[in-house]
C-alpha positions as CSV (number, residue, x, y, z in Angstrom):
1,M,31.2,26.5,-11.3
2,S,29.3,27.6,-8.3
3,L,27.3,25.1,-6.2
4,S,24.0,27.0,-6.9
5,N,24.6,26.7,-10.7
6,K,25.3,23.0,-10.4
7,I,22.1,22.4,-8.3
8,F,20.1,24.5,-10.9
9,A,21.5,22.3,-13.7
10,Y,20.5,19.1,-11.9
11,I,17.0,20.5,-11.5
12,K,16.8,21.7,-15.1
13,I,17.8,18.4,-16.6
14,T,14.7,16.8,-15.0
15,R,12.5,19.3,-16.7
16,P,10.7,20.3,-13.5
17,L,7.5,21.5,-15.1
18,N,6.9,18.0,-16.5
19,V,7.8,16.5,-13.2
20,I,5.3,18.7,-11.4
21,I,2.6,17.8,-14.0
22,T,3.3,14.1,-13.4
23,F,2.9,14.6,-9.6
24,C,-0.4,16.4,-10.1
25,V,-1.6,13.7,-12.6
26,V,-1.2,11.0,-9.9
27,V,-2.8,13.1,-7.2
28,V,-5.8,13.8,-9.4
29,A,-6.0,10.2,-10.5
30,I,-6.1,9.1,-6.9
31,L,-8.7,11.7,-5.9
32,I,-11.1,10.9,-8.8
33,S,-10.7,7.1,-8.3
34,Q,-11.0,6.8,-4.5
35,T,-14.2,5.2,-3.2
36,S,-13.2,6.2,0.4
37,Q,-10.8,8.7,1.9
38,T,-7.2,7.8,0.8
39,N,-4.4,8.1,3.3
40,L,-2.5,11.4,2.6
41,N,0.9,9.6,3.0
42,L,-0.1,7.2,0.2
43,I,-1.2,10.1,-2.0
44,F,2.0,12.0,-1.4
45,F,4.6,9.2,-1.7
46,S,3.0,7.4,-4.6
47,S,2.9,10.8,-6.5
48,I,6.5,11.4,-5.5
49,A,7.6,8.0,-6.8
50,A,5.9,8.7,-10.2
51,A,7.4,12.2,-10.4
52,L,10.9,10.8,-9.8
53,V,10.4,8.3,-12.6
54,A,9.3,11.1,-14.9
55,A,12.5,13.0,-13.9
56,S,14.7,10.0,-14.6
57,G,13.0,9.5,-17.9
58,N,13.9,13.0,-19.0
59,I,17.5,12.5,-17.9
60,I,17.9,9.2,-19.9
61,N,16.4,10.9,-22.9
62,D,18.9,13.7,-22.7
63,I,21.8,11.3,-22.3
64,Y,20.9,9.4,-25.5
65,D,19.8,12.5,-27.4
66,I,22.9,14.6,-26.8
67,E,24.0,14.4,-30.4
68,S,20.6,15.5,-31.7
69,D,20.3,18.2,-29.0
70,I,23.5,19.9,-30.1
71,I,21.4,21.1,-33.0
72,S,17.8,21.0,-31.8
73,H,18.3,22.0,-28.1
74,P,21.8,23.6,-27.7
75,K,21.0,25.1,-24.3
76,R,20.3,21.7,-22.5
77,V,22.7,21.1,-19.7
78,L,24.5,18.1,-21.2
79,V,25.2,19.9,-24.4
80,L,26.6,22.9,-22.4
81,G,28.6,20.6,-20.2
82,T,27.1,22.0,-17.0
83,I,26.6,18.3,-16.0
84,T,28.8,15.6,-17.3
85,N,27.5,12.5,-18.9
86,Q,28.7,10.4,-16.0
87,E,27.0,12.7,-13.5
88,A,23.8,12.4,-15.4
89,W,24.0,8.6,-15.3
90,Y,24.6,8.7,-11.5
91,F,21.6,11.0,-11.0
92,Y,19.4,8.8,-13.3
93,V,20.2,5.7,-11.2
94,A,19.7,7.5,-7.9
95,L,16.3,8.8,-8.9
96,N,15.2,5.4,-10.1
97,L,16.4,3.6,-7.0
98,T,14.6,6.2,-4.8
99,S,11.3,5.8,-6.7
100,T,11.6,2.0,-6.6
101,I,12.2,2.0,-2.9
102,I,9.2,4.3,-2.3
103,A,6.9,2.2,-4.5
104,A,8.1,-1.0,-2.9
105,S,7.1,0.4,0.5
106,L,3.6,1.1,-0.8
107,S,2.5,-2.0,-2.6
108,T,3.6,-4.7,-5.0
109,I,1.4,-3.5,-7.9
110,L,2.7,0.1,-7.6
111,L,6.2,-1.2,-7.6
112,A,5.5,-3.3,-10.8
113,I,4.1,-0.2,-12.5
114,V,7.1,1.9,-11.5
115,L,9.5,-0.7,-12.8
116,L,7.6,-1.2,-16.0
117,T,7.6,2.6,-16.7
118,I,11.4,2.8,-15.9
119,L,12.0,0.0,-18.5
120,M,9.7,1.6,-21.1
121,L,11.4,5.0,-20.8
122,F,14.9,3.4,-20.9
123,F,14.2,1.4,-24.0
124,Y,12.4,4.3,-25.7
125,S,15.5,6.5,-25.3
126,S,18.0,3.8,-26.1
127,Y,16.3,1.8,-28.9
128,L,12.7,2.7,-29.7
129,K,12.9,6.4,-30.5
130,G,14.2,5.7,-34.0
131,L,11.2,3.5,-34.8
132,P,8.6,5.8,-36.5
133,L,5.5,6.3,-34.3
134,L,6.2,3.3,-32.1
135,G,8.5,5.4,-29.8
136,N,5.8,8.1,-29.7
137,I,3.2,5.5,-28.7
138,I,5.4,4.2,-25.9
139,I,5.8,7.7,-24.4
140,A,2.1,8.4,-24.7
141,L,1.4,5.0,-23.0
142,T,3.6,5.9,-20.0
143,T,1.7,9.1,-19.5
144,G,-1.7,7.3,-19.6
145,L,-0.2,4.7,-17.3
146,A,0.3,7.4,-14.7
147,F,-3.5,7.7,-14.3
148,I,-3.8,3.9,-14.1
149,Y,-1.1,3.9,-11.4
150,G,-3.0,6.5,-9.4
151,G,-6.2,4.5,-9.8
152,L,-4.4,1.4,-8.5
153,A,-3.1,3.4,-5.6
154,A,-6.8,4.2,-4.8
155,N,-7.8,0.5,-5.4
156,N,-10.1,1.6,-8.3
157,P,-8.2,1.6,-11.6
158,V,-11.4,1.4,-13.7
159,A,-12.2,5.0,-12.7
160,A,-8.8,6.1,-14.2
161,I,-9.3,4.6,-17.7
162,V,-11.1,7.6,-19.2
163,P,-8.4,10.2,-18.2
164,A,-5.7,7.7,-19.2
165,V,-7.1,7.6,-22.7
166,F,-7.2,11.4,-22.7
167,A,-3.6,11.6,-21.5
168,F,-2.5,9.0,-24.1
169,L,-4.1,10.9,-27.1
170,I,-2.9,14.4,-26.1
171,N,0.6,13.2,-25.4
172,L,0.7,11.3,-28.7
173,I,0.0,14.6,-30.4
174,R,2.7,16.4,-28.5
175,E,5.3,13.7,-29.1
176,I,4.7,13.9,-32.9
177,V,4.9,17.7,-32.7
178,K,8.2,17.5,-30.7
179,D,9.6,15.1,-33.4
180,M,8.7,17.7,-36.1
181,E,10.5,20.3,-34.0
182,D,13.6,18.1,-33.8
183,V,13.8,17.0,-37.4
184,E,17.1,18.7,-38.2
185,G,18.9,17.4,-35.1
186,D,17.4,13.9,-35.4
187,T,18.3,13.7,-39.1
188,K,22.0,14.5,-38.4
189,A,22.0,12.0,-35.5
190,G,20.6,9.3,-37.7
191,V,17.3,9.0,-35.8
192,I,14.4,8.1,-38.1
193,T,11.2,9.6,-36.6
194,F,7.7,9.7,-38.2
195,P,8.2,13.3,-39.6
196,I,11.6,12.3,-41.1
197,K,10.3,9.1,-42.7
198,F,6.9,10.4,-43.9
199,G,7.3,14.2,-44.0
200,F,5.6,17.2,-42.3
201,Q,2.4,17.1,-44.4
202,K,1.6,13.5,-43.4
203,S,2.6,14.3,-39.8
204,K,0.1,17.2,-39.8
205,I,-2.6,14.9,-41.2
206,L,-1.9,12.3,-38.5
207,I,-2.1,15.0,-35.8
208,L,-5.4,16.2,-37.3
209,F,-6.8,12.7,-37.1
210,I,-5.7,12.2,-33.5
211,T,-6.9,15.6,-32.5
212,I,-10.4,15.1,-33.9
213,S,-10.5,11.7,-32.2
214,L,-9.5,13.4,-28.9
215,I,-12.1,16.1,-29.3
216,L,-14.8,13.5,-29.9
217,F,-13.6,11.5,-27.0
218,T,-13.7,14.5,-24.6
219,L,-17.5,14.5,-25.1
220,Y,-18.0,10.9,-24.1
221,P,-17.6,11.2,-20.3
222,F,-20.3,13.9,-20.1
223,I,-22.7,12.2,-22.5
224,A,-22.2,8.9,-20.6
225,K,-22.8,10.8,-17.3
226,L,-19.4,9.8,-15.9
227,Y,-18.5,13.4,-15.3
228,K,-20.5,16.4,-14.2
229,I,-21.3,19.7,-16.0
230,E,-18.1,21.3,-14.6
231,Y,-16.0,18.9,-16.7
232,F,-18.0,19.8,-19.8
233,I,-17.7,23.6,-19.3
234,V,-13.9,23.4,-18.9
235,V,-13.5,21.1,-21.8
236,M,-15.6,23.3,-24.1
237,V,-14.2,26.6,-23.0
238,F,-10.5,25.7,-22.7
239,V,-9.5,22.2,-23.8
240,N,-11.1,21.8,-27.2
241,P,-10.6,25.4,-28.3
242,L,-6.9,25.1,-27.5
243,L,-6.7,21.9,-29.5
244,I,-8.3,23.7,-32.5
245,L,-5.9,26.6,-32.0
246,C,-3.0,24.1,-32.2
247,L,-4.4,22.8,-35.5
248,K,-4.6,26.4,-36.8
249,F,-1.0,27.1,-35.9
250,L,0.1,23.9,-37.6
251,F,-1.8,24.4,-40.8
252,D,-1.9,28.3,-41.2
253,T,1.6,29.5,-40.3
254,K,5.1,28.7,-41.2
255,I,5.7,25.4,-39.6
256,E,9.2,26.3,-38.3
257,N,7.8,29.1,-36.2
258,S,4.7,27.4,-34.9
259,L,6.0,24.0,-33.5
260,S,7.3,25.3,-30.2
261,V,4.2,27.3,-29.6
262,V,2.0,24.3,-30.4
263,S,4.0,22.1,-28.0
264,N,3.6,24.6,-25.2
265,I,-0.1,25.0,-25.8
266,I,-0.6,21.3,-25.6
267,K,1.4,21.2,-22.3
268,L,-0.9,24.0,-21.0
269,N,-3.9,22.0,-22.2
270,M,-2.8,19.0,-20.1
271,V,-3.3,21.2,-17.0
272,F,-6.8,22.3,-18.2
273,G,-7.6,18.7,-18.8
274,L,-6.6,17.8,-15.3
275,I,-8.7,20.6,-13.9
276,A,-11.7,19.5,-16.0
277,I,-11.4,15.9,-14.8
278,Y,-11.0,16.9,-11.1
279,L,-14.0,19.3,-11.2
280,G,-16.1,16.8,-13.2
281,R,-15.8,14.0,-10.7
């Protein structure tokens, strides 16, 4: 195998788009939380530490999910053997060590958040994923925690609470959708997720409930005058219509063909949510 293919495989296993989104989440969280100009080095390195944790979380998930991924995601690098299991473990440890060292150089509280997130992601992949809904909640919490982490970096975590709730709810939706997408592989691997235990219909009803809660919550920051009109415009033109579109795909089409589309729309919606929050502050 060529060196370039090996490097590409190492990049791919981290799921770089998710890593970039995590980096941007922390940057936005700092910018909307700061009460005075935050040092650029602090913004950059705290965001890098968070992004590396996200990358390592994706790696440990692939390590423990390899049996399920043979069916659900056959093109992932561990399934293809482009990277060995041992190499993935080494890479996972290296990324976590790097993120821990960076966070320790910034502050004790940021180090604590990084270590907590590493542990949550590890226990999710190794033990909690098979507990219906609890595993989904853990992952959604780590995403919301990224905003609190950014708020703490700016010494104003209260300002990050609203976007943290937004991140928690939208990621909880996406995690349930992903579990629906992976039902066949998870069933053969013996992983009991919410869709496997309760079925697709109840999963869709749960997603409907969470989505309605999220749409209602997106109105709160504008009504409470926490965010400006720019936030409201982006939310009403992009975020909420896309959430409704996701529901349409889930309920109106053949579920097998719509799940990957819904998951990608939700990921896109996270970006619009970040834009709305940044412009609104």
